[in-house]
C-alpha positions, 0 to 999 in steps of 0.5 A: 499499500501506498502510505506517503504521497510526494507531490512536486509544487509546480506544475502538479499542485499550482500552473507553472511559471513560463519557462525561465520564469518562477512563481515568485509571490503569492499573487503569481500562485495558482492552483490547478483545477482539482489540485486542492480536493485531490490533496485533501482527498490524499490527507483524508485517505490517512496517507502522508502528504509530503511537497517536494519542490525545486525552487531555483529562483532563490539561488538566482536572487528572484525571491527569498526564502520569506517570499518562498514561505508566505507562499507555502503558508498562504497555499496550506490555508488552502490546501490544509495541513500537510506532513511536510514541505521540502524544498531545494533553493539551489542552483544546478550542480550545487547540492544533493536535493535538487530533483532529479536527485532524491535528496529531499525525499530521503530527507523526509524519509529520515525526518518524518515519522512513518515514511518509508520509501518503498511504500511511497509514490512520487507525483509530478510533471517533469522527468526529473520528478520522476527520476527523483521518485525512481532513484529514491525507490518509490512508485512513480506518476508522471502528469501530463495533458490527459492526467492531472493531479486530480486523475492521478489521485483518483486512480491511486485511491481506487488501486 
């Protein structure tokens, strides 16, 4: 059974910024259709929910940690509680946590009680999300034009 669901943020929970840009403030954050209900359904099913998100805009100076904290605080006001949120603020090649590396998932397994990577799934919209999930030993679900978070969660809960 899948006990923990790792979720990418941009492109999975909210609308991704145009290529080369970043969601830098709450004013730029827009939930994708069905995402709020999907996260609530996961939580209501008793699964752990952990958000893992690359936030390179911090390393590039386009936003601050405080900007990101405000976005996440306001996001959680809509989503309700999740078990944890991890972010990678680094530029490419500067760490072991930036997806496609599995560092954020491994950190969650070490820090969040009950998280077992062999009983987890990583849901995301990019190949780096899928690579991170596979590297951590989790099942993976890639979102695309025909499968959004709501559809993925519906399938997962029916499995």
